N, C-alpha and C positions, 0 to 999 in steps of 0.2 A: 504493500500500500504506500510505498515511499512517495510516489509521484503525486498523491492526493492527500497527504497528511502534513499538518503543520502543528508545531507545539509552541505555545506562548508561555513564557516563564516569568513570574513576578513574585515579589515577596508577600503580597496580599491579594486576595480576590478583589478588594475594593479598587485597587489600581487598574485592574483589567476591566472591571465593570464600569468605572467612571470615565475612563479615557480610551478604551480600546473596543468598546462594544460594537461600534459601527464597523470596525475592521473585522471583528469576529463574524459579524453577520454577513459581511461581504464574502468571506471565505465559505461560510455555510451555504449561502445562496448559489455559489459557483460549484457546489458539490464536494467541497473539501471536508475531510475529517479534521475537526479542531480539538486538540487536546490542550487543556490548561494545567500547567504544573505550578501550583501555588497553594496557599493556605486553604484548609477545609473550613470555609466560613459561609455566611449567608449570601455574600456577593458572588462567590464561586457557584453556589447552588442556583442563583438566578441565571447565571450564564449557562448552566447545564439545562435549565428550562428552555433556553434558546436553542439548544442542540449540541453544546460543547460537552466534552468528556473531561471529568476532573481526575487528575492524578495528584493526590495531596503531597505536598512537600512542606516541611517545617523549617523555614529559614530563621535562624536566631537573629533577632533584631536588636539585641542589647549589647552589641559589640561582638568581638571574636570569641567563639567557644569551640575549642578544638574538637571536642566530642560531637557536639550538635552539627558543626559545620561539616565534619567528616561524614556524618550520616546523610546530610543533605546532598553532598557531592555524590555519594554512592547511590542515593535514591534517583538523582537525575540520570546517572549513567544507566541505571536499570530501566528507567522510563524510555530513554532514547533507544536502547537495544530492543525493547518490547515493541515500540511503534514504528521504528525505522522511518523517521519523518523525512520528507523532502526538504523541509525548512524548519529551523528553530529560530525563535526571536526572543531575546532576553531583555528584561527591563530591570533596572536597579542594580546596585553594586554586587551583592552576593550572587544573584542569579547570573549576572554577566560573567563573573570570574569563575564560579564553579561550573556553570552551564557550558561556557565556551571550551573549557578544558575537557569536560566530559564529552563534548561533541567530537573532539579530535580523536577520541578512542572508539568512536562508534563506526561500524561498517554496515551498510554504506554510509559514508560521511555526509551529513546534511549540510545544506547551505546555512550559514550562521550569520544572523543579523543581531546587533546589539544596539540598544538605545540607552545612552547615559542621561538619566532624567534629573541629575543634580549630584552635587558632591558632598552634601550632608555633614554630619558631625565630625567624621574623621578629618576632613579637609579644613573645616572651620577651626578646630582646636589643635590640629597637628599632632606631633608626638609619634610614638611607636605604631599606633593604629594606622596613622596616615602612611607611614613607611610600608607597612604590610599591605595596605590597600594599593599603593602605587606599584609594588612588586607584583601583586595579583593582576592588576590591569595590564601591566607590561607583558606578562606571560599569556594572559587570556586573549588580548586583542590582536596579537601579531598574526594569528592564524584565522581570525574571523574574516568573513567576506566583506562586510561593511559595518562601520560603527557610526550610528546616528547621534548627533549632539543637538540639544535643544537650545543652546545659546552659543554665541561666538567665543565668549571668554573661556568656556570649558574646552571647546574645540582647540583653541590656540594653546591652552595649557597642556593638553595631551600631546599635541604635535611638537611643541617646543621641548617637552621633556622626553620625547621619543618613546612614548607609550603606544603610539599608533602612527602609522604612515598617513600623511595627508591624502594620498591617493585612495586610501581605504575609508575616508570619512565622507559624511554627508550632513548638511545642516538642515534640520526641519524644526523650525521654531515653535515650541509649544506642543500640547497634546490635542488641541482643538476644543471648541465649545459648541454645544448644541444650541444654536441661536434661536431655535423654536421654543425650547424650554426656558432658556435664559433670555428674557425680553424686558423691555422697559415697562414700568408701571404706568397705568393711566391715571393714578392718583397724584394730585398736585400736592407735594410735601410742603409747599410754602403756606398751605392753609392751616397747618398745625402750629402750635406756639413754639415748640422747641425743635431741635434737630437731633438726628441719631447718627452717631459715629460708630462704625462697626469694624471690628477686627475678627477674622476667622483664621484659625491655624492650629496645628497640633500644639499641645501644651508643653513645649520645650523652649528653653531660654533663647536658643539661636533663632527662633521665629520673631524675636523682638517683643516678647510679652512684657518684660520689665519696662521697656521704653514706652510701650503703649499705655501702660498703667500710670507711669510717671507723667506723661503728657496729659492724661485724663485728670490727674490730681491738680495739675497747674491750671488747666482750663476750667475745671469745675468751680474753682474759687471765684472766677469772674463771670462764668456762664453756667449758673446752676440749673438752667432749664434744658441744657444739652444732655442727652443720654449717651453714655459710652458703654457699648456692649462688646463683650468678648465671647466668642463661641469657638468650640473646638474639642477635640478628642483628647482625653487623658492618655498618656503614654508612660506609665510608671516604670517600665523596664528600660526605658531609654536613659543613657548616662547623663543626658542634659535635661532631664524631666523637671518641670516646674512643680514644686511641692504644693499639694492641695491646701495645706494649712496656710501657706503664704497667700494663695489666691483668695481663700475664704476671708482672711484678714482684710485684704483690699476691698472686697465686696462689702464687708461690714462697715468700712469707712465711708461708703456711699460713692466712692469715685467711679466704680465700674459695676456693671451687672454681668454676671456669668450665665450664659445661656446653655452651657453644656454642649454636647454633640447634637447637632441639628441635621436631620435627614433631608428635610425640604429646604435646602440651602437657597434655592431660587427665590422662595417667598421671603426669606430673611433679607436677602440682598436687595430685593425690590423695595423693602421698607426702610432702607438706609439712605442717608444723604451724602455721607462721605465714607469711603473705605480706607482702611489703614493697614499697611503691612511693613513693619520695620525689620524684616528678616535680614540676617547677615549674609545669606547666600541662597540661591534657588537654582533649579533647572530653568523652568519658566513657570511662575506660580499660576496654576490654573484658576485659582479663586480670584485673582486680580482680573483675569480675562472674563470670568463669569460676572464679576461686578461690573466690568466695562460693558458687557453685553446687556446688562440691566440698566445701563445709563448712569452708573454711579462713578464719579471720579475717585482716583486713588492718591493718597499720600504714602510714599514708600521710600525705603532706603535705596540709595543709588549703588546697587551691588549687581554682580553677575546674575543673569537670569531675569531679575525684576526689571532692569532697565530695558529689556526686550518687550516688556508688557505695558510700560507706561511711557508716553511721550511727554517729557517734562515741559510744563507750561501749556500743553495742549489738551491732554486727557487726564492730567493730574500733576503732581509735583514729585520730584525726586530730591531726597535730602541725604547728607552724609550718614553712613551707618553709625548707630549708637549715639547719635547727636540728638538728645531729647529737646534741646532748645530749638533747633531747626525744625524738628518734627512738630513741636507745639506751635511754632509760628505759622507753618504752612497749613495746619488744620484750622488755626484761627483765621487765616486769610480766606479760606473757603467758607467758614461759618459766617464771616462778615459780608460775604458776597454771594448771595443765593443765585443771582443770575449767572455769575461766573461758573459756579459749580454745575448749574444746569447745562450751560454751553459746553463745558468740558465733558459732561456726561454724554451729550449728544455726539460729540466727536469720538468719545471712547466706543460708543456703540458702532459707529461707522468703521472704526479701526478693526474691531472684531469681525464685522461682516466681511470686510475686505481681505483680511490676512489670516484670521484664526478660526474660521468656521470649520466645524468638525469634518464636514464633507471634503473640504479642501485639504486638510491635513491627512485624512484617510487616503486620498488620491496620491499624495506625496509618498506615502509608504508603499502603495501599490506600484508606483513608478520605481521606487527603490528596489523592490523585489524583481521587477522586470529587468532592471539594469544588471542583476546578477543571474539572470536566466530563469527566474521563477515567474510564470504568468498565471494570474488568477482571474 
């Protein structure tokens, strides 16, 4: 079945469900057998309802674990031997490193595509983990057919450090947004008394949670009618996790409201006036593009990945990373100018429609497969 089998590998089912569902459906519609090697979770099960086949793999997301990582590597090798795929496509660090190496030992050897979706904790904090990740990338990527990058900074970093040959790279900015689901609200937010400033992200420090809360504290003192809302998933096993007792203390002070993990993120975004993401580094933050599709301008840190999603002065503002004063000032600028933020929101929507629609991004991946001899 090699000619009609594809395996998609990611650390969680959510990543495939939220960003790759259009791609999976395209394979299925063309008669391919689609295997997803990822966590056994509700999002994976939803993809199985569409027709995909789940092969559970447990990727340790709390850093390197020799025992668990070895099990994940052997599991991928077993899956590849079982299905003999024509194509394997890896997303995220561990699936890329373990999966690419496992694919080299599979006969017949599958076409191997990798997508670097961001560089995360290891590269933000450095140290031994970063060195191990760098060595893993160098070993894994040299035999892959194509490595896709979501932003120019990551691509240049990998090429400069000789972890990948430029000729084996491709730039596809972002994962795409369903512009039908994420659309502008018909409600005129200027009719209400206050404004809502929203941040959505995993509860880890490198997402800029502390900076958002500190900006909220400063602005709340002079703008008590403004609501600052933080939404996101707890990630207690992550080495950079935000302690819940700290967050609860901030909520008790009245500076911010914690909305927890929100499934209907589109509704939450449409109710916001300003979106904020002070993250230290991203692949391309999908939630910023989702906010843009909903006509919400963003104030964000000027870092790799995020600067691909925000046009400074046009669809929002970029500020230096970890600079609370600059972040506070730009949020205040938009709070003080409702017409400016509405104009930025309209331009943000046009940007997503033109460059980041999920159908456009899906076609970019189909073209990537075609370039290495896989037609779907």
